[in-house]
Backbone as numpy.savetxt, mean C-alpha at the origin, in Angstrom:
# Nx Ny Nz CAx CAy CAz Cx Cy Cz
15.34 -2.78 -2.18 14.07 -2.47 -1.66 13.32 -3.65 -1.15
13.77 -4.90 -1.59 13.20 -6.13 -1.10 13.23 -6.16 0.35
14.31 -5.76 0.99 14.45 -5.70 2.43 13.40 -4.88 3.06
13.21 -3.75 2.41 12.07 -2.81 2.92 10.78 -3.48 2.98
10.40 -4.17 1.94 9.10 -4.87 1.98 9.03 -5.97 3.11
10.07 -6.60 3.43 10.15 -7.52 4.53 9.96 -6.78 5.87
10.54 -5.58 5.97 10.37 -4.80 7.20 8.84 -4.32 7.31
8.24 -4.15 6.11 6.85 -3.63 6.15 5.87 -4.64 6.73
6.30 -5.94 6.70 5.47 -6.95 7.30 5.17 -6.71 8.76
6.19 -6.18 9.38 6.16 -5.79 10.76 5.05 -4.70 11.09
4.84 -3.87 10.06 3.86 -2.76 10.02 2.51 -3.15 9.63
2.36 -4.55 9.23 1.13 -4.97 8.79 0.78 -4.77 7.38
1.78 -4.61 6.54 1.63 -4.32 5.07 2.20 -5.53 4.30
1.42 -6.06 3.33 1.91 -7.17 2.46 1.39 -7.04 1.08
2.10 -7.39 0.10 1.72 -7.42 -1.35 1.71 -8.80 -1.86
0.70 -9.14 -2.62 0.60 -10.40 -3.25 0.40 -10.29 -4.79
1.33 -10.56 -5.61 2.63 -11.13 -5.37 3.60 -10.16 -4.66
4.59 -10.60 -4.02 5.44 -9.72 -3.11 6.39 -8.86 -4.14
6.57 -9.32 -5.38 7.40 -8.56 -6.36 6.45 -8.09 -7.47
5.95 -6.89 -7.31 5.02 -6.42 -8.29 5.67 -6.25 -9.77
4.94 -6.51 -10.83 5.46 -6.32 -12.13 4.64 -5.20 -12.86
5.20 -4.39 -13.70 4.58 -3.43 -14.46 3.43 -4.00 -15.24
2.29 -3.23 -15.22 1.06 -3.52 -15.92 0.40 -4.89 -15.44
0.58 -5.15 -14.08 -0.05 -6.31 -13.49 -0.83 -5.77 -12.41
-1.51 -6.65 -11.62 -2.24 -6.20 -10.44 -1.65 -6.85 -9.24
-1.72 -6.22 -8.09 -1.32 -6.75 -6.80 -2.39 -6.60 -5.72
-2.47 -7.50 -4.82 -3.31 -7.36 -3.62 -2.54 -6.79 -2.54
-3.02 -5.67 -2.11 -2.36 -5.07 -0.90 -3.21 -5.42 0.34
-2.54 -5.96 1.30 -3.15 -6.32 2.57 -2.59 -5.46 3.66
-3.46 -4.81 4.51 -3.05 -3.93 5.50 -3.79 -4.14 6.75
-2.91 -4.40 7.90 -3.49 -4.60 9.13 -2.74 -3.76 10.24
-2.21 -2.66 9.73 -1.34 -1.79 10.51 -1.96 -0.80 11.51
-1.37 0.33 11.65 -1.67 1.34 12.62 -3.22 1.78 12.61
-3.74 2.02 11.44 -5.18 2.58 11.34 -6.13 1.56 11.89
-6.20 0.32 11.23 -7.09 -0.57 11.78 -6.81 -1.01 13.27
-5.67 -0.96 13.74 -5.29 -1.25 15.11 -5.85 -0.19 15.98
-5.97 1.13 15.40 -6.52 2.21 16.16 -8.01 2.35 16.07
-8.74 1.42 15.41 -10.10 1.40 15.27 -10.69 1.85 14.00
-9.90 2.11 13.04 -10.46 2.61 11.69 -11.37 1.55 11.08
-12.52 1.88 10.65 -13.42 0.97 10.01 -13.54 1.07 8.43
-12.92 2.14 7.94 -12.76 2.39 6.43 -11.34 2.79 6.16
-10.69 2.11 5.37 -9.26 2.42 5.01 -9.13 2.57 3.52
-8.28 3.49 3.07 -7.97 3.66 1.59 -6.46 3.55 1.49
-6.07 2.94 0.36 -4.72 2.75 -0.07 -4.47 3.98 -1.02
-3.57 4.88 -0.71 -3.24 6.04 -1.55 -1.92 5.64 -2.27
-2.04 5.41 -3.60 -0.95 4.80 -4.39 -0.50 5.73 -5.40
0.86 5.89 -5.72 1.43 6.56 -6.73 2.70 5.96 -7.18
3.32 6.52 -8.27 4.48 5.75 -8.84 5.55 6.83 -9.12
6.81 6.46 -8.92 7.99 7.24 -9.23 8.14 8.32 -8.09
9.27 9.03 -8.34 9.65 10.09 -7.33 8.59 11.16 -7.23
7.85 11.42 -8.17 6.82 12.54 -8.17 5.46 12.07 -8.02
5.23 10.86 -7.56 3.96 10.26 -7.23 3.00 10.44 -8.48
3.33 9.88 -9.63 2.47 9.99 -10.84 1.38 8.90 -10.69
0.29 9.16 -11.40 -0.80 8.19 -11.54 -1.35 7.87 -10.15
-1.60 9.01 -9.35 -2.14 8.81 -8.05 -3.60 8.26 -8.10
-3.82 7.34 -7.14 -5.18 6.87 -7.11 -5.41 6.42 -5.60
-6.66 6.63 -5.19 -7.03 6.04 -3.85 -7.93 4.92 -4.09
-7.59 3.82 -3.48 -8.32 2.52 -3.56 -9.04 2.31 -2.27
-10.26 2.15 -2.28 -11.06 1.81 -1.07 -10.70 0.33 -0.76
-10.33 0.04 0.49 -10.00 -1.27 0.92 -11.18 -1.92 1.57
-11.23 -3.27 1.30 -12.27 -4.10 1.83 -11.80 -4.81 3.18
-12.68 -4.67 4.19 -12.38 -5.28 5.46 -12.46 -6.79 5.43
-11.45 -7.47 5.79 -11.36 -8.96 5.87 -10.99 -9.35 7.32
-10.96 -10.66 7.47 -10.55 -11.21 8.79 -9.05 -10.82 9.04
-8.24 -10.58 8.05 -6.86 -10.32 8.22 -6.54 -8.81 8.28
-7.57 -7.91 8.13 -7.27 -6.53 8.03 -8.07 -5.94 7.00
-7.45 -5.26 6.03 -8.13 -4.68 4.86 -7.31 -5.11 3.61
-8.07 -5.13 2.48 -7.37 -5.61 1.18 -7.90 -4.79 0.13
-7.02 -4.54 -0.92 -7.39 -3.89 -2.20 -6.59 -4.44 -3.28
-7.16 -4.48 -4.43 -6.40 -4.88 -5.60 -5.95 -3.62 -6.34
-4.70 -3.51 -6.61 -4.09 -2.28 -7.11 -3.47 -2.53 -8.49
-3.78 -1.69 -9.44 -3.07 -1.77 -10.78 -1.78 -1.17 -10.73
-0.81 -1.99 -11.18 0.71 -1.47 -11.29 0.73 -0.88 -12.64
0.57 0.47 -12.79 0.38 1.15 -14.06 1.67 1.44 -14.72
2.72 1.53 -14.03 4.06 1.84 -14.64 5.22 1.06 -13.97
6.25 0.82 -14.67 7.42 0.15 -14.13 8.36 1.14 -13.42
7.88 1.60 -12.33 8.69 2.54 -11.51 8.28 2.20 -10.00
9.04 2.77 -9.13 8.75 2.46 -7.62 7.24 2.81 -7.36
6.58 1.86 -6.70 5.24 2.02 -6.27 5.27 2.46 -4.74
4.60 3.67 -4.50 4.53 4.17 -3.22 3.09 4.07 -2.68
2.99 3.60 -1.38 1.64 3.51 -0.78 1.66 4.16 0.57
0.62 4.89 0.86 0.31 5.38 2.10 -1.23 5.06 2.45
-1.61 4.97 3.66 -2.95 4.58 4.03 -3.56 5.70 4.80
-4.88 5.80 4.55 -5.66 6.90 5.22 -6.97 6.27 5.64
-7.67 6.81 6.53 -8.97 6.46 7.03 -9.94 7.59 6.69
-11.21 7.38 6.96 -12.18 8.36 6.62 -12.20 9.62 7.61
-11.44 9.43 8.72 -11.29 10.56 9.66 -10.09 11.40 9.41
-9.36 11.12 8.25 -8.28 11.95 7.87 -6.95 11.54 8.51
-6.90 10.44 9.23 -5.60 9.96 9.80 -4.82 9.19 8.80
-3.53 9.26 8.83 -2.64 8.64 7.78 -1.62 7.73 8.46
-1.36 6.68 7.78 -0.16 5.83 8.09 0.70 5.85 6.88
1.77 6.73 6.92 2.66 6.96 5.82 4.14 6.59 6.17
4.22 5.59 7.10 5.51 5.09 7.49 6.45 6.34 7.98
5.87 7.09 8.89 6.56 8.23 9.47 7.05 9.14 8.38
6.24 9.44 7.41 6.59 10.31 6.32 7.46 9.74 5.12
7.89 8.43 5.29 8.69 7.86 4.34 7.92 7.08 3.25
6.55 6.85 3.58 5.78 6.05 2.70 6.20 4.61 2.61
5.42 3.76 2.14 5.75 2.34 1.84 6.03 2.16 0.35
7.31 1.90 0.09 7.72 1.88 -1.30 8.21 0.47 -1.76
7.74 0.07 -2.94 7.99 -1.21 -3.55 8.61 -1.09 -4.88
9.64 -1.78 -5.11 10.33 -1.80 -6.53 9.40 -2.60 -7.42
9.07 -2.04 -8.58 8.31 -2.72 -9.64 9.25 -3.23 -10.68
9.03 -4.54 -10.96 9.84 -5.25 -11.88 9.30 -5.11 -13.36
10.15 -4.97 -14.29 9.78 -4.84 -15.71 9.70 -6.15 -16.35
């Protein structure tokens, strides 16, 4: 999945640190499709595992580099992210979501 996160950089998505650990926090930076299309408010829709457990929408803050949010890594399972704006538009990686392996 590390390769996938490198590919996500092309779509304007980055995590800091790039290898999230369970029970830690990561900064999600997003400058992808929605802000490129003029979105002024963006939310990171986050869930964990195959069944999207612990779903939470994080309001992202506009920065010079796009949008950012600090996300709690609540469990040691794959973290999935999709992005939405206040007009109901989604960037979910063409239905595949943006998925990151969480380290234990």
